[in-house]
Backbone as a chain_set.jsonl record, in Angstrom:
{"seq": "MKEKKKKRFRLDIALLIGLLAMLVSFGAYMVNTSLEEVLEKEYGAPVVTHDYSSEK", "coords": {"N": [[31.239, -14.828, 8.804], [30.589, -11.397, 8.696], [28.158, -9.529, 7.116], [27.991, -6.446, 5.405], [25.457, -4.122, 6.085], [23.316, -2.845, 3.709], [22.627, 0.532, 3.11], [19.47, 1.482, 2.639], [16.626, 2.969, 1.022], [14.113, 3.947, 3.157], [10.908, 3.341, 2.919], [8.692, 3.367, 4.637], [9.404, 5.214, 6.64], [9.646, 7.535, 5.121], [6.99, 7.847, 4.232], [5.72, 8.248, 6.685], [6.874, 10.67, 7.539], [5.955, 12.336, 5.479], [3.166, 12.187, 5.892], [2.994, 13.33, 8.438], [3.891, 15.934, 7.852], [1.789, 16.764, 6.174], [-0.361, 16.74, 8.001], [0.464, 18.727, 9.82], [0.524, 21.012, 8.163], [-2.179, 21.115, 7.385], [-3.412, 21.505, 9.866], [-2.339, 24.03, 10.548], [-3.501, 25.564, 8.531], [-6.246, 25.295, 9.171], [-6.344, 26.55, 11.665], [-5.646, 29.19, 11.069], [-7.527, 30.159, 9.254], [-10.727, 31.404, 8.718], [-14.134, 30.184, 8.714], [-16.064, 31.817, 7.535], [-14.512, 33.392, 5.845], [-13.594, 31.54, 3.93], [-16.041, 30.631, 2.83], [-17.009, 33.014, 1.758], [-15.104, 33.479, -0.2], [-15.566, 31.285, -1.859], [-18.29, 31.548, -2.682], [-18.558, 34.199, -3.392], [-20.061, 36.149, -2.163], [-21.049, 37.463, 1.02], [-21.878, 34.937, 3.353], [-24.547, 33.916, 5.344], [-23.99, 32.574, 8.39], [-24.988, 32.414, 10.878], [-27.8, 33.648, 12.674], [-28.764, 36.285, 14.517], [-31.161, 37.543, 14.971], [-33.344, 35.941, 15.561], [-33.162, 35.312, 18.193], [-34.457, 36.981, 19.912]], "CA": [[31.445, -13.553, 8.142], [29.545, -10.391, 8.848], [27.889, -8.791, 5.886], [27.631, -5.045, 5.607], [24.071, -3.815, 5.752], [23.187, -1.77, 2.73], [21.707, 1.603, 3.473], [18.465, 1.563, 1.603], [15.567, 3.95, 1.228], [13.05, 3.425, 4.013], [9.64, 3.871, 2.437], [7.794, 3.61, 5.759], [9.789, 6.461, 7.303], [9.305, 8.627, 4.2], [5.534, 8.025, 4.285], [5.389, 8.805, 7.995], [7.263, 12.08, 7.53], [5.029, 13.017, 4.585], [1.87, 12.289, 6.566], [3.153, 14.305, 9.517], [3.945, 17.26, 7.227], [0.433, 17.104, 5.728], [-1.17, 17.05, 9.178], [0.889, 20.016, 10.356], [0.077, 22.083, 7.269], [-3.637, 21.19, 7.472], [-3.72, 22.125, 11.16], [-2.021, 25.455, 10.466], [-4.533, 26.171, 7.683], [-7.511, 25.343, 9.903], [-6.242, 27.521, 12.76], [-5.477, 30.55, 10.564], [-8.543, 30.505, 8.263], [-12.087, 31.343, 9.271], [-15.133, 29.592, 7.838], [-16.705, 32.877, 6.77], [-13.576, 33.801, 4.792], [-13.598, 30.509, 2.885], [-17.34, 30.646, 2.165], [-17.109, 34.226, 0.95], [-14.246, 33.289, -1.375], [-16.203, 30.291, -2.738], [-19.581, 31.976, -3.232], [-18.465, 35.559, -3.898], [-20.872, 37.06, -1.367], [-21.076, 37.003, 2.42], [-22.83, 33.867, 3.633], [-25.044, 33.996, 6.722], [-23.768, 31.31, 9.084], [-25.803, 32.466, 12.085], [-28.758, 34.742, 12.644], [-29.059, 36.664, 15.895], [-32.466, 38.188, 15.068], [-34.354, 35.009, 16.056], [-32.978, 35.063, 19.62], [-35.29, 37.909, 20.706]], "C": [[30.257, -12.621, 8.39], [29.389, -9.639, 7.537], [27.534, -7.36, 6.235], [26.164, -4.856, 5.223], [24.058, -2.663, 4.761], [22.238, -0.722, 3.28], [20.714, 1.726, 2.34], [17.386, 2.556, 2.001], [14.447, 3.327, 2.047], [11.731, 4.085, 3.618], [8.702, 4.197, 3.6], [8.125, 4.91, 6.482], [9.435, 7.661, 6.425], [7.798, 8.897, 4.213], [5.101, 8.656, 5.602], [5.728, 10.29, 8.059], [6.334, 12.884, 6.624], [3.656, 13.213, 5.212], [1.915, 13.323, 7.691], [3.186, 15.729, 8.955], [2.566, 17.698, 6.741], [-0.459, 17.474, 6.909], [-0.813, 18.403, 9.766], [0.394, 21.154, 9.474], [-1.443, 22.227, 7.293], [-4.065, 21.851, 8.776], [-3.449, 23.612, 11.145], [-3.053, 26.188, 9.613], [-5.842, 26.331, 8.445], [-7.485, 26.382, 11.008], [-6.263, 28.946, 12.221], [-6.53, 30.985, 9.56], [-9.929, 30.367, 8.881], [-13.045, 30.753, 8.242], [-15.785, 30.649, 6.956], [-15.821, 33.324, 5.609], [-13.589, 32.809, 3.633], [-14.914, 30.526, 2.127], [-17.497, 31.872, 1.28], [-16.257, 34.11, -0.309], [-14.901, 32.327, -2.367], [-17.441, 30.847, -3.437], [-19.596, 33.419, -3.718], [-19.293, 36.576, -3.15], [-20.85, 36.557, 0.073], [-22.179, 35.979, 2.645], [-23.246, 33.976, 5.094], [-24.86, 32.629, 7.374], [-24.528, 31.255, 10.393], [-26.681, 33.712, 12.016], [-29.162, 35.082, 14.064], [-30.461, 37.263, 16.056], [-33.524, 37.244, 15.65], [-34.213, 34.754, 17.555], [-33.882, 35.926, 20.483], [-36.629, 37.344, 21.028]], "O": [[29.094, -13.016, 8.3], [30.362, -9.18, 6.939], [26.862, -7.096, 7.232], [25.696, -5.35, 4.197], [24.713, -1.64, 4.963], [21.189, -1.04, 3.84], [21.084, 2.04, 1.209], [17.258, 2.928, 3.167], [13.896, 2.293, 1.668], [11.478, 5.244, 3.948], [7.991, 5.2, 3.553], [7.219, 5.634, 6.895], [8.978, 8.686, 6.929], [7.378, 10.054, 4.205], [4.21, 9.505, 5.623], [4.943, 11.081, 8.582], [5.961, 14.005, 6.97], [3.053, 14.278, 5.08], [0.974, 14.098, 7.867], [2.573, 16.632, 9.525], [2.206, 18.868, 6.875], [-1.233, 18.428, 6.822], [-1.701, 19.153, 10.171], [-0.105, 22.157, 9.983], [-1.952, 23.346, 7.228], [-4.984, 22.67, 8.785], [-4.244, 24.388, 11.676], [-3.437, 27.312, 9.936], [-6.478, 27.382, 8.376], [-8.497, 27.033, 11.266], [-6.842, 29.829, 12.853], [-6.44, 32.1, 9.047], [-10.258, 29.347, 9.487], [-12.791, 30.819, 7.04], [-16.032, 30.413, 5.773], [-16.317, 33.603, 4.518], [-13.594, 33.217, 2.471], [-14.913, 30.443, 0.899], [-18.051, 31.787, 0.184], [-16.65, 34.594, -1.371], [-14.806, 32.526, -3.578], [-17.625, 30.645, -4.638], [-20.543, 33.831, -4.388], [-19.237, 37.763, -3.469], [-20.655, 35.367, 0.318], [-23.299, 36.157, 2.165], [-22.4, 34.113, 5.977], [-25.487, 31.649, 6.97], [-24.702, 30.18, 10.967], [-26.33, 34.701, 11.373], [-29.814, 34.288, 14.742], [-30.903, 37.47, 17.186], [-34.521, 37.721, 16.19], [-35.043, 34.059, 18.139], [-34.061, 35.639, 21.666], [-37.435, 38.002, 21.685]]}, "num_chains": 1, "name": "protein.A"}
């Protein structure tokens, strides 16, 4: 006798899809957001990340 396989929730596939969605959203955030913008939002004032005056 052949038994019917029950369709059950695949936890591994759900976790894989969730991880993939998190990676895609994190990548999109990193590409579309500059470091200066985030630092200015956190500290409330422009933050000097580089200084060109010392190159002379």
